[in-house]
C-alpha positions in Angstrom: 0.0 0.0 0.0 1.5 3.3 -1.0 0.1 6.1 1.2 1.6 9.6 1.3 0.5 9.6 4.9 2.1 6.2 6.0 5.2 7.5 4.0 5.6 11.0 5.9 5.3 9.1 9.1 7.6 6.5 8.1 5.4 3.6 8.5 5.3 3.0 4.6 7.5 -0.5 5.3 5.5 -1.7 8.0 3.0 -4.4 7.7 -0.7 -2.9 7.9 -2.1 -5.7 9.9 0.7 -5.2 12.6 -0.6 -1.4 12.5 -3.9 -2.5 12.8 -3.3 -4.8 15.8 -1.1 -1.9 17.6 -4.1 0.7 17.1 -6.7 -2.1 18.5 -4.4 -2.6 21.6 -4.5 1.3 22.0 -8.4 1.4 21.6 -8.6 -1.5 24.2 -6.3 0.4 26.9 -8.1 3.6 26.2 -11.6 2.0 26.7 -10.4 0.3 30.0 -9.0 3.7 31.2 -12.5 5.3 30.2 -14.2 2.4 32.1 -12.4 3.1 35.2 -12.8 7.0 35.1 -16.5 6.3 34.7 -16.7 4.3 37.6 -14.5 6.7 39.9 -16.8 9.6 38.7 -19.9 7.9 39.8 -18.5 7.2 43.2 -17.6 10.9 43.4 -21.0 12.2 42.4 -22.3 9.6 45.0 -20.2 11.4 47.8 -20.9 14.8 46.7 -24.4 14.0 46.9 -24.2 12.7 50.2 -22.0 15.6 51.3 -24.8 18.2 49.9 -27.7 16.3 51.2 -29.9 17.5 48.1 -29.3 21.2 49.3 -28.0 23.8 46.7 -24.7 25.4 47.2 -26.1 28.6 49.3 -27.6 26.6 51.9 -24.3 24.3 52.0 -22.5 27.6 52.4 -24.8 28.9 55.2 -24.4 25.7 56.9 -20.8 26.0 56.9 -20.8 29.6 58.2 -22.6 28.3 61.0 -20.1 25.7 61.7 -17.5 28.3 61.9 -19.6 30.5 63.9 -20.1 27.4 66.3 -16.5 26.9 66.4 -15.7 30.3 67.5 -18.1 30.6 70.1 -16.7 27.0 71.3 -13.3 28.6 71.5 -14.3 31.7 73.3 -16.1 29.3 76.0 -12.9 27.1 76.3 -11.1 30.5 77.0 -13.5 31.4 79.5 -13.6 28.1 81.2 -9.8 28.3 81.1 -9.7 31.8 83.0 -12.4 30.3 85.6 -10.3 27.4 86.2 -7.2 29.3 87.2 -9.5 31.5 89.5 -10.8 28.5 91.0 -7.6 26.9 91.4 -6.2 30.2 93.2 -9.3 30.3 95.5 -8.7 26.8 96.3 -5.1 27.1 97.3 -6.1 29.4 100.5 -8.9 27.0 101.1 -8.6 24.3 103.8 -7.8 21.2 102.2 -6.4 19.1 104.7 -8.1 17.9 108.0 -6.3 15.8 110.8 -8.4 15.1 114.0 -7.1 13.3 117.0 -9.7 12.3 119.9 -8.3 11.2 123.1 -8.7 11.4 126.7 -7.2 14.3 128.5 -7.4 12.8 131.9 -7.1 9.0 132.8 -10.4 9.5 135.1 -12.3 10.8 132.0 -13.6 8.2 129.3 -15.3 8.3 126.1 -12.4 10.5 124.4 -14.0 13.8 124.6 -11.0 15.9 124.1 -9.7 16.4 120.7 -7.3 18.2 118.5 -8.0 19.2 115.0 -5.7 20.8 112.3 -6.8 22.4 109.3 -4.3 23.2 106.6 -4.5 24.6 103.1 -2.3 23.7 100.2 0.9 24.9 101.4 0.3 23.8 104.8 -0.9 27.0 106.3 -3.7 27.2 109.0 -4.6 26.6 112.6 -5.0 23.8 115.2 -7.9 23.7 117.9 -7.1 21.7 120.8 -10.3 21.1 123.1 -9.5 19.7 126.5 -12.6 18.1 128.2 -12.1 17.5 132.1 -14.3 17.1 135.0 -14.5 20.9 136.1 -15.2 22.2 132.3 -13.8 22.4 128.6 -11.2 24.5 127.3 -10.4 25.3 124.0 -7.1 26.6 122.4 -5.7 27.3 119.0 -2.4 27.4 117.4 -1.4 28.8 114.2 0.3 26.7 111.7 2.6 28.3 109.0 4.0 25.9 106.3 3.6 22.8 108.4 5.2 24.7 111.7 4.1 26.1 114.8 6.2 28.5 116.8 4.5 27.3 120.1 5.3 23.8 121.2 2.9 21.3 120.2 1.5 18.7 122.6 1.4 14.9 121.5 -1.9 15.1 120.1 -1.8 18.4 118.0 1.4 16.8 116.8 -0.6 13.8 115.7 -3.3 15.7 114.2 -0.9 18.0 112.4 0.9 15.0 110.8 -2.5 13.4 110.0 -3.5 16.5 108.0 -0.1 16.8 106.3 -0.2 13.0 105.3 -3.5 13.9 103.5 -1.3 15.6 100.7 1.1 13.2 100.2 -1.8 10.6 99.6 -3.5 13.0 97.4 -0.3 13.1 94.8 
């Protein structure tokens, strides 16, 4: 076959059957690629329809805007919560968090453990000890200030136990 087109492409010496086979192979490959693309396009269209939910683009834009506004509101609320937590934590530092109570008999003839030592401390081990001594002639109450877990005055055995009990509460909570 003498064709000017085949001659210009340099294919005039090729067997025409081979050229047809090559083109048929290319056509088959292109057909497979087209089928794959159609399937992918179908999947993408289904995802788009599911995403839009049958809504138009304007309503979808409105919904996205609402999501952004809600997100901003949540961030503002989160920051407010952080500030509130900081304030609560500062307030909590000075609140009495640790308590130690020791009941005892101040006098051997008295029963029922009516006397007590009560230690109340904040986070920094500042606070007080109340010591109430119950005897046959009355009840006497004393307080002693505690700073950093120590007292400037001498502590009785029960007061020392109450203080140690309160300070152990801190160690157990950590």
